[in-house]
C-alpha positions in Angstrom: -4.9 -9.4 11.4 -1.5 -7.8 11.1 -1.0 -4.3 9.6 2.1 -3.6 7.5 3.0 -0.2 6.0 5.1 0.4 2.8 8.4 2.1 3.5 7.8 5.8 4.0 4.0 5.4 4.2 3.7 7.8 7.2 5.9 10.4 5.4 4.5 9.6 2.0 3.0 12.7 0.4 1.1 11.7 -2.7 2.6 13.1 -5.9 0.0 15.3 -7.4 -0.4 17.3 -10.5 -3.1 19.8 -11.5 -3.2 19.0 -15.2 -6.2 16.8 -15.8 -5.4 13.5 -17.4 -1.6 13.5 -16.6 -0.8 10.1 -15.1 1.6 10.0 -12.2 3.5 6.8 -11.2 4.8 6.1 -7.7 6.6 3.0 -6.5 6.5 1.8 -2.9 8.2 -1.2 -1.3 7.2 -3.4 1.6 10.2 -5.2 3.1 10.5 -7.9 5.7 13.7 -8.0 7.7 12.9 -11.3 9.4 10.9 -14.4 8.4 7.3 -13.2 8.4 4.2 -15.3 8.2 1.6 -13.4 6.2 -1.9 -14.5 7.1 -5.3 -14.1 5.4 -6.7 -10.6 6.0 -3.4 -9.0 6.9 -3.4 -5.5 5.4 -0.5 -3.7 3.7 -1.0 0.1 3.5 0.6 1.5 0.3 -0.3 5.1 0.0 -3.1 7.7 -0.2 -5.3 8.5 -3.1 -6.0 12.3 -2.8 -9.5 13.7 -3.1 -10.6 14.0 -6.8 -7.9 11.6 -8.0 -8.4 8.4 -9.9 -6.5 5.1 -9.5 -5.6 4.0 -13.0 -3.1 1.0 -12.7 -1.3 -1.1 -10.1 1.7 -3.4 -10.6 3.3 -5.8 -8.2 6.9 -6.7 -8.7 9.0 -9.2 -6.7 12.2 -11.0 -6.9 11.8 -13.2 -3.8 8.6 -15.2 -3.7 6.1 -15.7 -0.9 5.1 -19.3 -1.5 1.3 -19.8 -1.6 0.4 -16.1 -0.9 -2.1 -14.1 -2.9 -3.3 -10.5 -2.4 -6.1 -8.2 -3.5 -4.9 -4.7 -4.3 -7.0 -1.6 -4.7 -8.8 1.1 -2.7 -9.5 0.1 0.9 -12.7 0.6 2.7 -12.9 3.4 5.2 -12.0 1.1 8.1 -8.9 0.0 6.1 -9.7 -3.6 6.7 -10.7 -4.8 3.2 -10.3 -3.9 -0.5 -13.5 -2.1 -1.5 -12.6 -1.3 -5.1 -10.2 -4.0 -6.4 -7.7 -3.8 -9.3 -5.9 -7.0 -8.6 -7.8 -10.0 -7.3 -5.9 -12.8 -5.8 -2.6 -11.6 -7.3 0.0 -14.3 -6.8 3.2 -13.6 -4.8 4.4 -17.1 -5.4 6.1 -16.4 -8.7 8.9 -13.9 -9.2 8.1 -11.3 -11.8 5.2 -8.9 -12.3 1.5 -8.8 -11.8 -0.2 -5.9 -13.5 -3.7 -4.7 -13.8 -5.4 -1.7 -15.4 -8.5 -0.3 -13.6 -12.0 -1.0 -14.9 -13.9 1.8 -16.7 -16.2 2.3 -13.7 -13.3 2.8 -11.3 -11.2 4.8 -13.8 -14.0 7.2 -14.5 -15.1 7.7 -10.9 -13.6 9.9 -8.3 -13.9 10.2 -4.5 -14.9 13.3 -2.6 -12.3 12.6 0.1 -8.9 11.0 0.2 -8.8 7.2 0.3 -6.1 4.6 1.1 -4.6 2.3 -1.5 -3.6 -1.0 -0.1 -3.3 -4.8 -0.4 -5.1 -7.4 1.6 -3.7 -10.9 1.9 -6.2 -13.5 0.7 -4.1 -16.6 1.1 -1.2 -16.6 3.5 2.4 -17.6 3.1 5.8 -17.2 4.6 8.1 -14.3 3.5 11.8 -15.1 3.9 14.0 -12.5 5.6 15.0 -9.9 3.1 11.9 -10.3 1.0 10.8 -7.1 -0.7 7.5 -6.6 -2.6 7.3 -3.6 -4.9 4.0 -1.9 -5.8 3.8 0.7 -8.6 0.7 2.8 -8.3 -0.5 5.1 -11.1 -3.0 7.9 -10.5 -4.3 11.0 -12.2 -6.3 14.0 -11.4 -9.9 13.4 -12.4 -11.1 15.5 -15.2 -13.9 18.1 -14.6 -16.5 16.2 -16.6 -16.1 12.9 -14.7 
């Protein structure tokens, strides 16, 4: 299992707002400088979901394809090895364009009592050409007090 981090992940401070219900959008990119073989169960760390925040939407955008590859995207388990709460299941990286998914009501109305990591786990591998960039747009909001 290989571990990849979105550009700026280590320096990435989640954008937060205190106004309940206000949705914040943040885009991160994973780039591959050389030809890279993505294998099943490889993990891509995208960002942190702060305590008491809700993940509302995720979108994948890509111009260069990763033939045959699919990913699950969502909130990772505490070991950061698998997607525990999924928004995108087997999202294809084999077609240029967008893959978008809104969260389910259960996930959208739930919050976590500690920060969690948002990530992608490769389900079916493929080869990323040198220069391939995969963009992820993550939308979050502060949970409302009655959730």
